[in-house]
C-alpha positions in Angstrom: 6.7 -15.3 1.7 8.2 -17.8 -0.8 5.0 -17.6 -2.9 5.2 -13.8 -3.0 8.8 -13.6 -4.0 8.5 -16.5 -6.5 5.4 -14.9 -8.1 6.9 -11.4 -8.2 9.9 -12.7 -10.0 8.1 -15.2 -12.2 5.5 -12.7 -13.4 8.0 -9.9 -13.7 8.0 -10.0 -17.5 4.2 -9.3 -17.5 4.7 -5.8 -16.1 6.3 -2.7 -17.5 9.9 -2.6 -16.4 9.7 1.1 -15.8 7.7 0.6 -12.6 9.6 -2.3 -11.2 10.1 -0.8 -7.7 6.4 0.1 -7.5 5.4 -3.5 -8.4 7.8 -4.9 -5.8 6.3 -2.5 -3.2 2.8 -3.7 -4.2 3.8 -7.4 -3.9 5.3 -6.8 -0.4 2.1 -5.0 0.7 -0.1 -7.8 -0.6 2.2 -10.4 1.1 2.1 -8.4 4.4 -1.6 -8.1 4.3 -2.1 -11.8 3.6 0.3 -12.8 6.4 -1.5 -10.6 8.9 -4.9 -11.8 7.8 -3.9 -15.4 8.0 -2.3 -14.9 11.4 -5.5 -13.3 12.8 -7.6 -16.3 11.8 -5.2 -19.2 12.5 -3.5 -18.5 15.9 -3.8 -16.3 18.9 0.0 -16.4 19.5 2.2 -15.5 16.6 5.7 -17.0 16.3 8.7 -14.8 16.6 9.4 -15.0 12.9 5.9 -13.4 12.3 7.2 -10.1 13.7 10.4 -10.2 11.8 8.6 -10.9 8.5 6.1 -8.1 9.1 8.9 -5.7 10.0 11.1 -6.8 7.1 8.3 -6.5 4.5 7.4 -3.1 5.9 11.0 -1.8 5.6 11.4 -3.3 2.1 8.1 -1.6 1.0 9.3 1.7 2.3 12.7 1.3 0.5 11.0 0.3 -2.7 8.7 3.3 -2.6 11.5 5.7 -1.7 13.7 4.5 -4.6 10.7 4.6 -7.0 10.0 8.2 -5.9 13.6 9.2 -6.3 14.1 7.7 -9.8 10.7 7.9 -11.5 9.0 10.9 -9.8 12.1 13.1 -9.1 13.9 11.8 -12.2 17.2 11.5 -10.2 19.8 9.5 -12.2 22.8 10.1 -10.0 23.6 7.7 -7.2 23.4 9.1 -3.7 23.0 7.9 -0.1 19.4 6.6 -0.6 20.7 4.3 -3.3 23.3 2.8 -1.0 20.8 2.4 1.8 18.4 0.7 -0.6 21.0 -1.7 -2.0 22.3 -2.6 1.4 19.0 -2.5 3.2 16.9 -4.7 1.0 19.5 -7.4 0.9 20.1 -7.4 4.7 16.4 -7.3 5.4 15.8 -10.3 3.1 18.6 -12.2 4.8 17.2 -11.3 8.3 13.7 -12.6 7.2 15.2 -15.8 6.0 17.2 -16.4 9.2 14.1 -15.5 11.3 12.1 -18.2 9.4 14.8 -20.8 10.0 15.6 -20.1 13.7 12.3 -18.5 14.9 14.2 -16.6 17.7 14.3 -13.0 18.6 18.0 -12.7 17.6 17.8 -8.9 17.0 15.6 -8.1 20.0 12.7 -6.8 18.0 10.1 -8.3 20.3 11.9 -7.0 23.4 12.0 -3.6 21.8 8.3 -3.8 20.9 7.4 -4.8 24.5 9.5 -2.0 25.9 7.9 0.7 23.7 4.5 -0.7 24.4 5.1 -0.6 28.2 6.4 3.0 27.9 3.3 4.0 26.0 1.0 2.3 28.6 2.8 4.1 31.4 2.4 7.4 29.7 -1.3 6.8 29.1 -1.8 5.7 32.7 0.1 8.7 34.0 -2.1 11.1 31.9 -5.3 9.5 33.1 -4.3 9.7 36.8 
């Protein structure tokens, strides 16, 4: 994750500044893909921080794409709710990912939520098959 953020900021001047959000979304997708690929080949059990990083990068990617669409496709120049969500969301998600890497605990309950949703889905599938 450090390499991704460092390289996206260091090579920022190589890219057109008009598509900054699109480049950031691309960098997050590449980072997410590499983390998932690396996790598949290295370990069977992923640490707690793996789920937080994957979730955080996914949320950031969606926020980058949404703000890019709003500003560069829709040509919106006036701030509105999405801009506030983007500003607050990206910074909070980055902070959560950093904390997750440091403490490696399920402090927001994401893994419990994932387990709960998975169990509901399995019960629904089992009920439909019966």
